[in-house]
Steps between C-alpha positions, in 0.01 A plus 500: 500500500760776536846366590815681618834316521785669692866397486802486274765274354426162342240424769255764382546428129445127566175574682382737227560228243243287680248781558518619137325186378195592706457858381188574295587648159266773368313384194565132565198325656626281784322329787554680832639184658768482229594869514401628845742797497351816355792724599857404590761744633862431593678728748875465456807596702743751345815488715726277286842658449694218337566374147337663199230663714760657725698637206190656343402643837837676524543602137143612425392605851200269467346233717625142452283324238605137555221369726237698310631360171463144629142571605417635153630182342309281746172679420552505124315278255825439310693396809733246338622741233527794739689293756772452241485854364468696824743274682763528226822642640730665245836323487671773297447861406714704731278695738191282442694182580337325795169685469169317460297597195190529721672748730606713203142486367370646829783756506407619151134538595601690814698749291212534252230556763714674762330296770597152621152407621346606168770306314406180686132546415584569135724194484220286642265637234748425220548144628124450558556373852210341686530734793635832621851542643589770750835586655428523874638855486671723247738639765869426449571291809796333662450204731677520835524199734593493865684177564521278809840645597362855502660601169307641205529391138380720211371375167308185407801330337723555803222393738444176307876430494553565871566202725329670794136459598252777423322638807320797349448633149464872426462731202713803416333744472272359772176634352405372154163578349306215336317531172136600565398221260667246729308611808177502302567150364557370854186673626281345229661154495314181586829313536846631594813285507844579640777263388670283413834679484810588699370588845668838536609616155188391307219509759573723798646771275150548350344521844727787607346737244273760658136393521544143378476327845205718595325421171553127557376522859184682388438289187169316478637228272652170609871551579735206445867442575666255257800354681828420327607139447861520626693715742730758346849604604501819706125562465334200664745231609357311796155660477176302504193603301346675801824687564488637145163652589635630832784681320248658266280611791803654673523736203129559429427550875161333458354171371423495129428132419190282519651187342842349436576260214781271615670213319509158667590309184822294510822622340709238322828384658692628197351848533554505877869422443532773241346765726696377803814632331353848556389418853135507388236256623121469456315754712332316792122523470410568864128503429385510863713804573363680193143430603577614856578838342140520373596400146338201333755275334460333160761224488571278199740407224571826318848431364633419157849359443712582199851638492393692811205485735207723412140526607264316264319800347167330430475335842578818690264703282226242555542517878493880495189517285319259733582734788389799294154349476472483879403771744746636754558254787389597849845404636655797325336729753263665256 
C-alpha cells in the first residue's frame, strides 16, 4: 500500500520508526504481509525557529532542517549510528557551537543544490531511507497565533513559550504553496495519518498550507488521526481526544478523518507525577464523542514508557496498517 504520514517533532519520527520496518525493499523478496508498504512518504512541518534550526534559518536564509533531519534518521537503515551522528551537537568551535551535525549536513546540501526541497531528497538518497520526505512547503513562513486574550504572538518558539491559550493559528505570509509531490502523494495514498505531534505547531501548521486540507478531504485513502498521549502546555491543556479533532477541523473547515487511534493504556504513577509538574495529564479518550463525529475510534494501549512517554512505534504502525487494509467507512460520509 501507499502510505503518507503528516506531522512533525518527535511524534512523526517515532511513527516513521515503526512504519519503516514494514516497507518493502527493492530487490529483497519479502512476503506482502511482512512488508505491506510499497511507498512511504512523510510530510513535515517547517516552521521551527528555535535552536540550531532557527540559527541556520536566519544565517543561511533556509528552511529549518530539524524535524526533517529526525525523519531521515528514523527512516534510515543505520538508525542507531545516525541517531548519534546527526543528533551530535557541537560543544565547541565558535560559530558552529550548539549546531547539530545533521542540520549542518542539510545546510551544506542546500548550498550545493540551491534548493531546499532537492537537498532533502538528495540527503534521503545518500542515507538510503526507506521512504520519501517532503517539507510541507518550501515557503519561508512565520507562525502567528491569536491567543485567548485577543493578543497575537509571532514565531513558533514564542508561541510555545506563551502562557496563554491558542485560539487560532495562522501563517505569515497567509498563502503558502505545497510541493506538487505532496499533493500527488496524498491523492494516490491508501493510508494517510496525521499525528502524533504538538496539536498546533506540529499538526495544524501543516494543514494551513494551501491545498492540503482540500487534498485530504478529497483523498480516497483511509485517513487516520493519531492522538497524543498527554496534554501539552499552551497547546492542549484540558482538551480531550475529540476536542483535538475539533480544533483541527476549526482550521481545515471540513472533516478530514475516518478513524482516530487513541491510547487507553495506563500511565504509571511515577510518570504521572513527573508530567504533573508541567501540568500535563493523559488525554481523556472520549470514544463516544469521537464516534458521534462520524469517526471510528481505535482504542488500545499504544504507549511506551522510558525516560519520557512515547507512542510504541510497532503497535501504532500495526494499528494503522490494519486500517489501511480496510475500505473507507460509511460513517465518514463518503
